[in-house]
N, C-alpha and C positions, 0 to 999 in steps of 0.2 A: 504493500500500500504506500502511496506517496504521502509525504508529510503535509499537514494542513497548510493552506496558503491564505493570505488575506484577499479580500475582494479588491480588484484593481480600482474600481470607482471609489471605494472607501479610502484607499490609499491616496488617490488623487485629491480628494477633498481635504484630507489631513495635511497634505503638502501645501495646498493653497492657503490653509489657515496659517501654516508656518511662514509661507512666503509673504503673507500680509505683514507679519511682525518684522521680517527681515528686510523688506524692500520698500514698503509703504511708509509714508511719513506718520509720526505720532500726531495726535493720540490714536492708538490702535483700538479698533472696535472690540476686538477680543484678542487676548494674548494666549496663544496655544501652540507651543512647540513640542508638547508631549507626544502628540500624534506623529510628529516627525521622528521622534526617538523610537516609537513603536515600529514605524514603517522601516526605519534604518535603510533608506535608499542608498545606492552606490554614490561615491563622490561624483560631482558634476550633475546631480539631479536637477539643479536649477536651469541647466541648459537643455533639458528635455523640451521637445516642441510644445507639450501641453503645460509647461511651466513658464512659457514666454511671458515676461512681465507686462507687456502691452496687450498682447493678444488675449490674455486671460484676465485682464483687469476687471471687466464687468462681472465675469463669473466669480472671481475672487471676492469682489465686494458683496455679491449676492450671498455667497457661502458664509462670510463672516457676519453679515447682517442677520441671517436666519439663525445662526448659532447663538448670537448675542441675545436676540429677541426671545428665543426659547429659554435660554439660561435666566434671563430677567424674569420671565414668567414663572419659572420654577422657584426662584428666590422669593418672588412675591407670594406665591401660593404656600411655600414653606413657612413664610412669616405669619400666615393666617392659620397655621396648624395642619396643613396637608402633609402627610407622612409617607406617601407612596408616589414614586416617579417611574414611569414606564417609557422606555425608548424602543420603538418598533423600527427594526432595521438600524441598529445602533452603530454598526460600522466601527470606526476608530474614534468614537466620541470619548472625550476625556474629562467630562464633568466630575466624575467620582474621584479622579486623581488630582485635578486642579482645585476643586472646591470641597475638600473632605470635611471642612468645618460645618458645611451645610449638608452634604450628602450623608454624613455619618448619623445625622438625626432623622434620616428617612430610610426607607427600603427602596433601593434603586434596582430596577429590573431591566436588563439589557436583552432584548429579543433579537435574534439574528440566526442566519443559517449555521448549521453545526460546525462545518469545517473552518470557516473564517473565525468563528467565535472561539473554537479550540486554539487556533493560532494566537488570537489576541490574549487569551488567558495565559498561554505559555510565555508570551512576550512581557506581560505585566509581572510575572514571577521573575523572569530573567533580569528585568530592570529594577527589581527591588520594591515595586509597588505592592505586590502581593494581592490577595483577593479577600478583603474583609467580609465578615459575616453579613453585613448589610448590603453588599453588592451581590445581586443574584443574576447569574447568567442563565438565560432561557433559550436553549437551542430549539429551533422550529424548522423542520424540513418541509417547506411549503410544497416542493415538488412531489413529496410523498403523501401529501394530503393532510399534514399536521395543521392544527388550528392554533393560532397564537393565544386565543382566549383560554383554551383548555390547558395548554402548557403553562400559561401564566398562573393559573389557579394552582397547578401542581407545584409550582415554585414558591408558593407561600403568599401569593397576592390575596388580599382580603377584599372580596367584592362588596362587603358591607361598608367599607371605608372609602371616602373620596380619594381621588388620585389626579395627578397630571400625566397625560399620555401625549407623547410627541412623536411625530412621524415626519422626518425631513428627507427630501430627495428620494422618495420611494414611490409616490403615487403614479408617476409617469410610466413606471415599469409594470403596473398592474392593469388588468382589464377594468372597464367601467363597473362591471358587476362586482368585481373584487373590491373596488373602492367603496361602492355602495354597501357591500356587506360589512366592510370594516367600520363604516360610519354607523351602521345599525348596531354593531357590537359595542362600539365605544359609547353610543347613546344610552346603553344599559348600565354604564358606570354609576356608582352611588351618587346621589344628589350632592352638588357642590364640586363635582369633578370638572376638569378642564381638558379639552382635546385640541391640540394644535397640529396642523398638517400643512405642508407645502404642496402646491399644485402648479403645474405648468400650463400657461395659457397657450391656445392654438398658435402654431409657429407663424401663421400669416398675420397675427396681431402684434408680433414683436416689433420693436423699434428697428429702423434700418441698420443701425450700428450693431445690433445684437444678432440679426438674422444669419449672417455668415457663420458665426460661432455656433449658434444653435443647430443649424443645418449640418455642420461638421460633427457636432456632438451626437445628433440623431443618427447620422451615418455610421459613426464609430460604435454606438450602442447596438445598432442592428447587426453590424459585422461581428461584434463580440457575443452575439447570441442573447442580448438583453435589450430588445428594441423598445422604443417609446410606444406605449399602447394607449395612453389616456391623456387627453388635454381637456381643460375646463375653462370656461369663462367664469368670472367671479359670480355672476348671477346663477350659473348652473351649479356651482359648488355650494352656494348658499341654499339653493333650493333643495339639493340632495340632503344637506345637513338638517334642514328643517323637517323634511319628510322622514328622516331617520329618527326624529324625536328629540333633538336637542332643544333645550329651553331658550337659549340665546345663541345667535350665530353672528360672527363678524368677519369681514374681509379686511385683511391687513395688506395694503398695497406697497409697492416699492417706494412710492412717494412718502408713505407713512414712515417706512424704515429710514429713508433718506433724511427726513426731518428729525427723526429721533436720534440717529447715530452718526450722521455725516454733515450736519449743519456746521458751517463755518470753516470747513476744510479748505485749505489753499491749493490742494493738489487735484481737486475735482473728482476725487474718488466717490462713487455712489453706485448702488445697485441699479440695474437697467429697468426701465419701464416695460410692463407687459411681458415679462419673462417668467420667473418663478415667484409666486406670491403666496400668501398664507391665509388659511382658514383657522379661526379660533372659535370654538364652540363650547358651551357649558351645559351641564345637566341640571 
């Protein structure tokens, strides 16, 4: 058997977060170089075509904006007593390692495919972070028909208690039916729970500066066997969330994120309009 390997998309996202710290002007939207340590790419990784500082600028801004928004949401909800945090498609997320003073007061559940997750656990141990009791890894083999909801319960998730559930950079790889099913499952969370999910707008709605990069990303995803399957307008995703049963639903646009995290920057860094945006829904 071959050794477990990380997901290439998760590695790319982790490297973009590190690239933000290393080449973009401060203040940094989020400071995360632990993902870089986990990935441990070969020397010269910044010269990879998908790390080009200018070509990836918009994507890099979008990645750090969504990471910061979700983290702020978790901190806000933890402050009001929420003690469960679920990351669906966790990848190389490093909240538990960067913010242990908050994470250790919660139960953090990372849901992901078994092999990349096994690789991540091994790397955390090798780097000395270890795996504390409050950090729960939940392997879910989606291709074999596993359901994240069932596996989450088996890992100690308490359905009677409210939670924060975050899904970043995943919905475009799922069918619309799968996204709808995920929304219905999340809407069954205990009252007072918050669900945050990124979604990709139809490519034809993207700004002119973003379209070449998105088309290249879509082509690469298709060639890699993980094609983009679902796109939503804000109205469509809000409608689906309401139909799923959420009490309140909100669209967080790129303009919202720009105003929150990029105002006053002198380098013009900001997430692109009509690219990847966010749904926030509460039960």
